[in-house]
N, C-alpha and C positions, 0 to 999 in steps of 0.2 A: 504494500499499499504506500509506503514512503517513497519507493522508486516511482510509482505512478504519479505521485504529486510533484516530484522533481521534474519528471518528464513534461507534465502539464505546465509547470512554471516556465521551463525552458522554451516550450512551444509559444507561449504567450509573449514572452520577453522577445524572441526573435520576430514575432509578428509585429509588435508595436514598435520595434526598431526598424521596420521595413526591410528586414533580411529575408523573410519567407512569406509564403501566403498563409491564410487562416489555418490553424491546426485542424487535421482531420483525425477522427477518433475511430477506433475499431467498431465493427458492427457484428452482430450475432450471425449475419448472413455471409460473412467473409469465409472463404475456404482456406485462407492462409492462417496457419497457427504459429505462434511464437512463445518463446520463453525468455524472461528477462531476470537477471539476478545481479547482485553486486558482490564482487570478489573482496572478502575481508579475511584477513589472516590466513591466506592461502587455502580457503575452503573449496576451491574448485581444482581438481587435479586429475590427471590421466594416470590410471594404474593398469598397465598391460593393455588389454583391448577394451577397457571400460573407462567411462568418464564418471567421476564421482561429483555429484552435485549436492548442494545443501537441501535439507527438507524444507518445504513451504507448507504454511498452515492453510 
């Protein structure tokens, strides 16, 4: 949730400083899936053939 608010703030700052167009938000009808996380204290790592990601609530 905190990262979503940071992304929103960045989008509006860029818009009001005339760097980009108005921010577009994800919709439920989109077929494109994504995952977003912040790397803190080396919590994302590759171990062999696996990618270790932190748990999300």
